[in-house]
N, C-alpha and C positions, 0 to 999 in steps of 0.2 A: 400304595400313592392315587390321591384321589386328581379329578380332571383340571381341579383347582389348582394343582400343586405342579400339575406341566406349565414350561415353557412356549410362548407364540413363537418364539424362533429360536434354534440353535446352530451356530457353526460350531465347525468341528472337524479335526484332522489337517493342523496347519501351525505351525506358529502364530503365536498367538504374543504379540508386545505391547503389554501392559501400560507402560506408561509410569506404574505402581513401583516405587521403590522397594516395598513388602513382596513382592510378588513380579519381578519384573518378565517372565516368561511362561506360558499358560501353551496350549494345545485344543481347549475348547470354553466357547463362550455363551451364555444361554440370556436371553432377552422377553422381557414380560411385559405388557403394554408399552411403554415409551424408555423404560429402565433396564440397566442392567441386574439379570437376578444372582448369574450365577459364571466365576469364573474358576477354570481347572483343568481337568484332564478326565480321565473320563468317566469320572463318575459325574462330570455333567450331560454324559447321556441318559441319566436314570431320568432327566427332564423333559425327556423326548414320550410326547404321545400323540394321541392318533389326530391332533389337528394343529402339529409342532411344524413349524416349517424347518425343514432340516438343510442348510446351508452345507455339503462336502466343500471343506478348503482346499482338496488336491493338494496339500504343499506350500500353499500360497499361502502370506503373510497376512493378518487381521491388525490393525494398528487404530489408535483412536482417530476421529477425523481430525483432520485440518481446521485452523481459524486462521484467517489474515489479518492482524491485527489493523494494519493500517491500506484499506483499498478504496478506491471511488467507484464501484458498482454501476450504478444506474447512466451514469456518463461511459463508462467503456464500454456499456453493453449499445447505450444509443451510437457512440463510434462506432461499432463493428456495420451498425447499419451504413454510415458514410462514405466519405474518400480514407478511405483504409490505407495509409501508407507503411505500416507496422511490416516488421515481416524482412527488408532490405532497404541494404544503405545506399543504392547505387540512382544519383541522380535521372538518370535516363529513365531507369523504372520508375520512378518519381515523375515523371512529364508523363508515361504513359498509362500510368494509372491516373491520374490527375484528368487527363484527355477523354480516358474511356469511362468514366465518373462524368466529367461534362457532358458526352455522346448520348449516353443513355440515363441521363435524368434534364431532359432540356427545357425541363416546367421549373427546374430550381433557381428562385431567385439571386441565390448564393453558394459556392461550393464550398463547403463547411468537411471539416473532420479533422486528420493529424495524423501524424505518427512518425514523423520526419526526423533524423538522426544528426545531432550536431556534426558528426564524425563526417558526416558528406560533402560539406563544403569548407573552401579554405578557411579557418578561421573560425567555423562554426555559422557561418553569415551567406546563406542565399540571398538571391535578390529579387525585387520586385518583376524586372527584366522578365527572371527566368522562368516566372509564371503568366507573364504578359504572353510569351510567343506559344503559351499553349491557350490560356484564355484571357482573352482582353476586354469581350464584351458584357463581362458579368462579375461580379465583387467572387473575387475567392481569399479565405480565412482558413488559414490550416495550423492547427497545434503542433509544437515540434514534440517528440517523445517524451521528452520530462514535463511540461505542460507548464513550462515557466517562459516559454516564448511564442511567439507566432509571426508566422510567413507569408506579408499579405501581397496581392498583385496592386496596381497601380490605382484600376477602378476602385477597390476598396478603400485606400489611401483618399481618393477623392472625396467617395459618400462620406468618411466619417472626419471630413475636413481636416487632415493631419499631415500638415504643409511646413515646411526651415522656417514657419514661425513658432511652431506650434513647440511651447514650451516642454522640456521631460521632468514629465510627474515625478513626485517626491520618492514612490517608491517603485520605483522605474525608470526605462530609458529607451530612446528612440534611435534606433542604428542609423548614422547618416551617409550619404555619401559625400564628397570633400567641400561639395557648394551650401552644406544643409541639410539638402534632399532627403526626405527618408530613403531610405533605400531598401525595406521592406519588412524589416525583422523589428519585432516590440518586445523590450525584454519584461519581462515579471507586470509591476503596476501599467505598462504602457499597451499592456498587449488590451485592456479595458477601451482603447480610446479607439478600436474598433469592433470589438466586442460589444460592447454598448447598442452597436447599430442592426449586428446580426439576429437576424428573426429568431424567436427561441422559441427553442422545444415544445411540444405541447406536450400536456397531461399525456394522452393516448403514446405518444411516442416515449416518455420517458417512463412510464409502466412497460411497451415494449421492451426498451430500451434492460430494465429493470430484470425482467424474466427471461431475456437472453444471455442475460449476466451469471444471472443463476444457474443456467444448464451448463452455461460454460465452465464454471465454480465449480458446480457438484461433480462436473465430470473429472476435475483434478482431486478431488476428495475433499472439499473444503464443505464446511457444515456450517460454517458461523464466519461472520465478519464484523469487523468497525470501520464503517464507511466514513472518509475523513475529513467529508467537507458536506455539511448537512445547510443549505442556505443559499442565497444569492449571491453569483460569484460572475466577476467577468460580464454581465449581462444576461447569461444566462439563470433560469428560475430555480427557484429551491424542488429537490428531486425529493425532498420527504413525500410527499402527493404520493409517488410511484409508492414506496414502502405501505403508507398507510394504506393505498387501496390494497395490496397486496396483501397485507396481513387482515385485512376485513374480508375475504373472499376465500381465504383459505392457500391462494399461490404461493404464499411467502413459505417455503419450505425450511429456509437457512434460521439460524438466529442470527439476530444482527441488533446491534450498539450503532446508535448514529452519533456522533459528533459535530453539535451545532457548530456553523462557523462565525466565528469571531470578528467582526466588521474593523480593521485598524484605521480604519480613519472615524472611528466612534471612542466612546471611551465608557467609564462605568453605567452610563446612563443605560446602557442596553441589556444589563442584566437582568431586571424586572421583566423585559421581553426574552432571556432564555430559559429564565425560569415558567414564564406562561409556555413556552413552547414545548420544554421538558412535560409538563403535566398533557399536553393536548396531544405528545406523540406517545402514546403508550398505548400498544393496541397487539396482542396476540405477540409472536415472536420479536416483534419491535421496541425496541426503547431509544430514547434520547437522551442518555446521562453525561455525555460527556460533552467540553468544548474543547475546539480546534483553534489553538491560539499560533499563527505564521510566524517566528519570530523573525526566519530570513529568507532567503533565497537559495540561490546554488552556484557551488562552482563555477560552473563550465563558463557562465556569464560573468562573472566576478561579483555578485550578488551577496552569495554568505557571508555571512557574519566571522570576520577573523580576526585573532586579536592581535596581528600585526599587518601589514600591508599585502599586496597580491604584488608578485613579481612582474616586471614585462619580457618580451620575447627577448632582450638580452640578458634576463636574472638581476635586472637594477630593481629595488624596491619602486613600485609607485605610489601614489598616494591616496589609493582606494583600498580599504579595508571591508569595503561590503558593506553592508545593509543591516540595519535592528530595525522591524519596521514598526515594532513598539517600543517606546521607549521605557527602560528598562528599569527606572522606577516606577512608573506605572505600572507596569509589567508585575512588580511584584505586590502591587496595590490589589490588582485586579483580581491575582491568582487567589489571593489571602480572602479577599471575598467571593470567588468563585468555593474555593474550598469549604469556607464557613456553611456553604447553601449545599453542600453534598456533591456539587460535580466534579467528575474528573476532569481534568487537564490533560491534553493531547495536543502537546508542542509539535511543532514542524521545526528542527533544529539541528542545524547542518555544518556550519561552520562553529570552531571554538567557542567564539567569542557569544554565539548565540546559545550555546549548549552551558556553557557558563552562567548565562542570564537567563534561563531559565532554571538552572537546577540553584542560583539564587532565592528565584518566586518561589521555588519548591520549598526551599528553607528559611524563608520566611513566611510561609503559610505553616512549616509546622513549627516554626516559634509561635506563631500568633493561634492556633489552633490544635495544638499536638497534632498527633496521627489520628485520621480519621477512616482511614481506611478508603480512601478518595483513589486511590492507585494513579496516580501521575504517571504518565509516560513521556518520553524525549523521541520520536521517532527519525530516522535516518544516520544520524549520529557520524558523519564522514571523517569530520576531524575533530577529536578531543584530546585537549592538552591533559597532560599525564597528571599534574595535581587534581584535575577533575574526575578523573576514574574514580575514586574510593567514595566519593560524595553519591556516585550510584546509591550503594549499597545501607550507607552512614543515613539518608534521607528516605527511604524505599522508595527512590524512580524507578521506573522499571524502564532499562535499555532497550527500545523497540527498531531491530533491526530489518534491514532490507539486504538480504546477503547478496545477492545477484548483483550489485554495484561493485561488489569486494575484488575485481580478479582486472587481469589486464585486458586492455581493448583500446580502439584508435579515442575512445572518449575520453579515458582516463588518463591516457601514454602522452595523447596529444595535444587536449585540451585542459587537463588538470595539473598533471605534476609538473610540466615544466611551470606552471605560475604560481605552483605552492613554493616549489623550494623543496631540497630533500630531506632537512630535517621535519616540515611540517606533514610532505607527503608518506612519511614513514609512520604518522600517526593516524592512519585513514583507517575508517571501518575497526577498530580494534575490539574485536569481538571475545579475542582469547583473553586480553586483560581486563576488559568487564565480567568474565566469568571468573576469573582467578577473585578478583577484587570483592565477590558476595555478588555482586547485580544480581536480579533478575529479568533473563531474555525474556522475551516475546520478539515474534517476527510476522510480518509481514511482503506484501508484494508492490503495493503503490501502484497496482495496476489501474489506470493504462498506462502511467508512465513504462515499465517494464512488464514482465511477462507473469501471472497469477499462477504460476505451475509452482508448487511448495516441493517437489521432488526436485525442482531447477534451483530453489532457492539453498534445499539443503543440502545438494552435490556443491554449491561455491561455498557456502558454511566451513562444509567439510573440506574441500579440497582448494581451497581458493585459485579455480581454475575456471572458465566457462564449461558448461557442457559442451561436447562435441566441437570446441574452439580447437584451431591449428595454433593455436597459442600456448607453449607446454610452461612457461616461464610461472610460477607460484607467487599468487601476490602477497608479502609479509607473513610468513608463511606460519612464524609465530604466533599469529592469530587466527588458526583454525582451530575450529571445534570439533570433537570426537561428532560419533552421527547420534548418538544417544542422547548429545545435548542440542544438539542441531533440530533435533525432530522435538524433543521436548517444546524447545523456544515456539516452535508451527504447532504443538497442539497444547498442552498444559499451559504454555507462559504466556498464550493467546488468549488463552479460557482467562487464565487468572486476569487480566487487561480486561475481560469482557464482564466481569462480571461473572464470571458462568464456574464457578467452585464445584459444583457438581458434574464436568464434562471436562474434556483434555486428557483422563486417564482412561482404563477400562478396570474397574471394582465395580463390587454389588451395590445397587444405590445408585452409580451414577447416571447419566442421560445415555442413552443407545446409541451416541452418534460416531458413527463406523466406518472405518476403509479397509476394503479388499485391497493388495499390492498383487499381482502377478508371482513376487519373488519375494524371498528373505533378503533385504536391503543390506542387512550387516554381513552376507555374505562377502559383498564386494565392494564396500563404501565409496570406492575411485570411479563407481560406473552407476551410483544411485536415482542419474537424472534416466538413464535408460529406462527403470521401471515403469509400469503403466498401472494406472487404479481402474477394476475392473468393477468393484461394488462400491456403491458409498448409500448409507443409512444414516438416516437424521431420525431420534426417538424411537428409532426400530422400525423405519419406514424404509423400504428402498425408494430412492430417488436417482441414481442413477445404479445404473448397467452396460456395460462396454459391450459393443455388437460384435 
C-alpha cells in the first residue's frame, strides 16, 4: 500500500453507531481529508500509515455529529455575556444576579440579558416594582426564557414612552395593573415597544457572541445548525454579519444554514430583498437559503394559534384562540412564491391552528410548483390536531421537534395544561404519532430558549421525563421515541433539513463530522443524558476535546 492510500485519521477500538441502515454498527472508521474513507472493523487498521493519527476509542462510542435544526446561536452567545438568569427559577436568585450584574457593570447604560422562567412568578408575570427594588436608576430589559416576552422596570417603560394610554400592538400584549398602567411584562410584539430603544449590539459583540456560542455547541457535539432568525428583530441588528466575518476569516468551523426573517408587518414586496440577501450570504460554510415565518406565539401567554379557545382558570372557554401573525390566505401566497424561487420555508408553528395553516401553505406550494426538494419544515409542534398528523408525510413537510419541552415541569403543569384542557393537552408534542405516520423528524434546541445539549433533548424524546428531575411522571408515554430514532433526528434528520445530504451518517464518502461519547448510550437509554462528549470533529478536524 502506498503512502497515498493511508488515511489521515483512524478511530478504532469502540462501538461505531453509523446511522446507516446498511451497516448500523462497526468498530473502526477512517478519514482522509474531510471525508470518511472507510467504515468497518479490523480491516480499517490497514489504512494506518506512518503519518496517520490513530485514536483508540477504548470502548467509547463514535457517532455522527449532531446538527441543531433550530437555534439562535449569535444572540445565544451574546446573552452569555449579559445578565444571565438561566439555570435557576428562584426570584431571589434573579434579584441577586441582576444586582450583581449592575454592580459589576457601572458603565452600562442599560441592564440587558434574560433567561427568567414564567413558572417563577404567579401567572407567569413578574412586576416592574420587583426590578425597581434592585435597579431604579437605569433601565432594565430582560427577555424571558422562551424569548416571547420581556420584563422591564419603570425606567425602561418611561424611556420608551409606554403608558396606560399605549395601545396593545396587533401582534402582542402589554400586561397591565388594574388601572391600566403597564405592569412590567410585554408579550410577543409588544416587546418591540421597549426593545427598539435598547442600544443595539455592535458588530464586534455579535462576532464574539457567535464564537462563544460555537465553542459551547462544539463542546456538546454540535457540528452544524440552522440559525432560525437572520434579520432585524425587536430592534436588534441582523446577526448575519457575524457569520460572514467568521466564514471569511476561517473561524467559522461549524456548517451553518441561515433562515432569513420574514417581516410579518410586510408582504410579498420583501421577497426580492430575500433573494438578494440569499446571494450575498454565501460564504464558506455559511449559507442562507431558508426563510423563517413565525406564524404564532406560545401557549403559556395564550398567543399560540389554536383551533378552539383557551380556557380560563375556572375551566371555561374564553374568547381567545391565539394569534396568527400572517393572514392564512396571504401565507399560502407567500409560501408558493418562496417555494418557486427555491427557498426552504422554516415555520414557527406551535398551536394546532398555526400547524394547520403552515401545512395548508405547503400544500398550496406543492399544488402550484410540484415537489421541488425545498424541504419545508415546521418547528415546535406543541399541539397538532390528529387530522393533520398524516399530512406531514403526504406533503413532505418535515417535523422539526424540540424534545426538551415534552415533559412534566411547572411551566407545563401550571401554565399550559389547565388552559388547554385535557383533550388538547393530550395532543402535545406527538413525536410517536408523527413517526408512525411516516413523517421525517429533525430536531433542535431553540437555544437560548432551552438547553442546547442534544443529549438532554434525546433523553426527553426517549423517556418523556426531564434528565435529573425529581418528577418521575412520564409525559404522554405513547409519544416516546426509541433511541435510534431520536439520535437520527438530531443527526441525519437535521442534516437533511439543512441540505447536507453527505452528513448525518457515517459511511464512506460522507463528511467526517464526528462525535466521540464517553459511553455506549444504547446500553442505558434511560440515562442517555448522563453521557458526555469527549471529542468533536468537523470535516476530520478536531474542534473540541474535553479536558
